[in-house]
N, C-alpha and C positions, 0 to 999 in steps of 0.2 A: 452710260453717264460716268463722268470722272469720279474718282474716289475723293471723298472729303474727309479730312483728318481733323478731328477735334481734340484728340488725346492719343498719347502713345500707349504702348503695351502696359497694361495695369500691373504686370508682375515686375516691371523694370523700375528700380528706384532712381528715376531721374526726371528732370523737368527742363523745358526749353524757354529761354527768354528771347522773345522776338520783337522786332522794332520796324515800324512801317514808315514809308515816305522818303526821308532824307532831308537834313537841315541845310539851309542856304546861309543863314546869318549866325546862328548859334553854333559854336565849334562842335564838330562830330566827336572830337576827342573827349568831350564831357562824358559821353556815353561809354566810349571805349575804355577810358581810364577807370571809370567806376567799376566796370566789369573786371578789368585786369587786376586791379588792386585786390580783388577777392579771388583771383585765380579762376574766373568764370569766362565763358564764351557766349556769344550771342549770334542770332541769325537776323540779318537786316534785309527786309523786303523793301527795296528802294526802286523808284521809277527809273525807266530808261532815260528820261529827260535829265534827272539828277545825275545819273552816271555819265552822260555826255557832257554835262557842265562841270563835273568834278571827277574826271578819270583817275587823278592821282589819289583821291580819297577812296575811290572804289578799290583801287589796288591796295591801299593801306589796310582796309578792312580785312582782306584776305591774308595779306602779309603778316598781320598781327594775330592770326589764328582764328578769326571769326569767319562767318559765312555770309555770302551775298546772294540774293535770289530776286526774281522778278515781282513787280507790283504794278504792272501795266507800264505804258510809256508816258502818257500825259496825265495819269491819275484820273481817268474818266470813270464815270459810273457805268460799269461794263454791262449792266442790265439794260441800258438805254441805247446801245449801239448795235448796228447790224453786223452780221458775221464777218464780212470783209474787213471792216474797221477793227473788229475784235481781234482777228487773227493778225492784222498788221500791227496792232498794239503789242502783241506778243513778239512778233518777228523783230520789230524795231528795238524792243528792249533786249532781246537776245543779241542783236548786232552790236548795240552799245556795250553790253557786258563783254562780249568776246573781244571787241576792239580795244576796250579800256584795260582789260585784265590779261589778255592773251590766252584765256581759258574758255572752254565751252560752257554754255549756260546750263545750270541744273533745271530739270523739268518739274519743279514745284513752285507754286506762287501763292499770293494772297490777293483777293479782290479789294480794290480801294472801296472804302465805306462799307465793306462786306456787301456790296451791291452786285447781285447776280440773279439769274433765273435758271430754271432747269436746262434750257436750251444752251446756255453758256457752258454748263458742265458737260453737255454732250460734245460741244466744240473742243473743250479742253481734252476730253477723252480721245478725240480723233488725233491729237498731236502728242499723246502720251503723257499728259500733265496730271498732277495731283494738286488739289486745292487744300491749303493749310489754314485752318481756322483756330479757335482756341478761346480762352477765357479773357474777356475784355477788362482791362484795368481802368478804363474811363479817363486815361490821362490826356486824351485828345481835347478834353474840355478845359485844359489849362489848370488841372488840379494841383494842389500842393503835394509835396513829397509824402506828408503824413496821410493825406486823403488817399493817395495811391496805395500806400502800404495797407491801409484799412480795407480798401476794395479787394486787394489781391490775397490777403491773408487766408480767407476761407477756401481758396482754390488749390491749396497745396495738397497734392496727391501724386501717386505714381503716374508718370507719363503726362503730367500737366503741361500745357502749352499756354504761356501767358502772352497776351497781345498788348504791347506798348507802342509808343511812337518815338521816333527820333526826328523831330521836326521843330520848327521855330516856335510852335505853340506849347510843346510839351516840356516846358522848362523845369517842371517838378520831377520829371522821371529820373534823370541821373542821380539826384539826391536820394531817391527811394531804393536804388538798386543794392547798395551794400547791405542794408537791413534785410531786404527780401532774400538775397543770396544766403545770408546767415540763417534766416528762418528756414530756408529750404534744406540746408545742411542739418539743422536741428531736427528736421523731419526725416533725416536719413537719405535725402535726395541730392543727386549730383546735377549741376547745370550742364546741359549738353546742347549741341547744335540740332537743328531740325533733321538734318540728314541722319543723325544717330537715332532720333525718334523713329524715322522711317525704317531704318535697319532693324530696330527692335520689333517692328510690325511685319518684318520680312517683306518689305517693300523698298528695297534699295533704290535710291534715285538714279535716274539716267541723265544724260546730257544731250543737247542738240548743238551741232556744229554747222556753221554756214561757210560758204566759199563763194567767191566771184569767179565765174567761168567766162573767159574772153575768147572769141574767135580770132585766130591770128589773121591780121589784115593782109591784103595784097601789098607788095612792095611799094606801089604807087601811093598808098596811104601812110607810109612811114617817112615823113618829111620833116625838115627843119632840125632843130637842135636835139642832139642826143647826149652830148657831153662824153667824157672819156671814162669808160668802164674797163677795168683790167682784172685779170684773174689774180687772186690773193693766194700765193703758194708758199713762199719761204717763211721760216720762223721769224725772221726780221720784219717782214711785211705784216705778219700777224700781230707782232708786238706793237708796231706802230698803229695799226688799226685799232687794237684793243685799247691802247692808251688814249688815242684821240676820241674814240666812240664813247669811252667812259664819261666824257664831258658833254655829251649830247643830251642827256636827260631822258633817254628812251626807256620804255617799259622793260626791255629785256635785261638791262644791266643789273647785277646784284648790288646790294648795299651791305654795310657792316664790315666786320673783320675780314681781311684778305680779299676784299671784293675785287680788286684789280687782278690778282692772280686767278681768282675763280673765273673772271670774265675771259681772261686769256685762254684758260683751259677749255672753257665753253666754246670759244671760237676755233680752237685747235682740233676739236673732235668732230667727226661727221655728225650732223644733226639728223635725228629721226623724229618725224611727226606723224602720228596715226599709222605707224608701220612703214612709212616711206622714208628712205634714207637719202640724204644729200649727195649729190655728185660733186666732189671736191674740185673737179675741173670747171664747175660752174659757180664757184664761190667768187664773186666779183665785187670790186670796190670802185666807187665813183671818185676819181681824182681830179681836183681842181686847185689851182694856185699852190701846188706842191703838197696838199694835204687831202686826207680822205673826207668826203662830204656825204658818203652813203655806202651801203653795202647791200648785197642780195645773196641769199643762200638758196640754191635751186636744186631741185630733183627732176628727173625725167621718168615718166611712167607711160609707156606706150606712145601715143601721139600727143601727150600733154607735158608741158613744162610747168612745174609747180614751184611757186615762190614760197618756200617754207618759212623764211624769215627775211624781213626787209626793214631797213631803218635809214633815216637821213639826218644830217646835221641840222638842217632847218626844216620847219614844218610846212613850208610853202608847197602847194599842190603841184607846182611845175616840176618838182623833183620826181613826183610820181610819173609825170609825162616822160621825163628822160629815161626812167627805168622801163616804162612800158615800151618805148621805141627800141631800146637796146634789146629787151627780152624778145620782142617780136622779130627783130632781125636774126637773133640767135635761133628762135623757133623755126624760122624759114630755112636757115642753114642746116638745122638738124632734121628737117622734114616733119616737124610737129604742127598740129593744126589748132591746138588749144593752149591757153595760159590760164592758170588758176592761182588763187591766193586766199588765205584765211585772215589776213591782216589788212587794215586800211581799205576794207571792201567798199565802203560807201564813197570814199574819195576816189578810188580807182574807177568805180562805176561812173562817177561824174566826169572824170577825165576822158574815159572812153566815149561818153556821149559827146563831149566837145570835139574829140578827134574823129567822130563818125565811125567808131568801131562798135561791133556788136558784142554785148556782154549781158550777163544775168547773174543776180545773186540768188543762190539756191542752196538747199540743204546738202551737206557733204555726206553722201551715203557711204 
């Protein structure tokens, strides 16, 4: 049976502020700013559906120093669904997380409605997950800030985990946070992420990483438009790609001071992902109308070509088709039989289906 965590280590003077669901109409910044104005961090247990609808906000949570973790995909009552649906809810949330943030998903979660049965905990254990519970603030009922403060005040203790919501019903929650954070500090407690609570229990969280694995098709299946892809080698070419791709709005580009030079330096150095290093002879850019419209940074491991990083100027899925066809031709040329990627997995899978190519999304071991 999976571990259930209701409280951190009782000798550690800290507490965790956690938030479920994900708001669609009320600004997420209401919660983030209330935390940050007091120098606090939070852990947000949000649904995969929310992450897919708001990938920029998912990234913002992490970029601003907070933590994002799974809360199922569709916010189902997990006690009421069969194992296949249960595991798919977890998988789809992990895929949404990885594609939105570019990071592997942590293996701790919270059940929607706190709805689970013992069998659910067994299933979580099979995939290495931990269930995070805590003390319920009752804010899901639309309580005022003062009511929430009164509910939470008795719970302050070493290792406390407070359960709040960041959704469209919990309007009173942001207004309660500053007071509660100050109360915690008056008790000698520091607000921390759930991952720090787990570290204090000597249960450091792990992550799960997914990839799409594609069988390289026969030459007869690589037909129609590929577009022009060329190796990016010179400093001048890199500078042009860096300047143009900064305007694409992709996840990978940095923000803030000196972001342009940081991005150029990032593109200039061989990329290493999960111990696999890019082959600079396979760093290619898609050129159309005299400008870059995409790039791919690729490694080779045995019989596999690995798309370590990909990005396109436009979000249309046909750009993925152009990349797939070019990569397949290069794989055949190099004698490779597999292509894999950890970005854009679900779109790549759909394009493979349309092309009639065999592919599967699987855990990256």
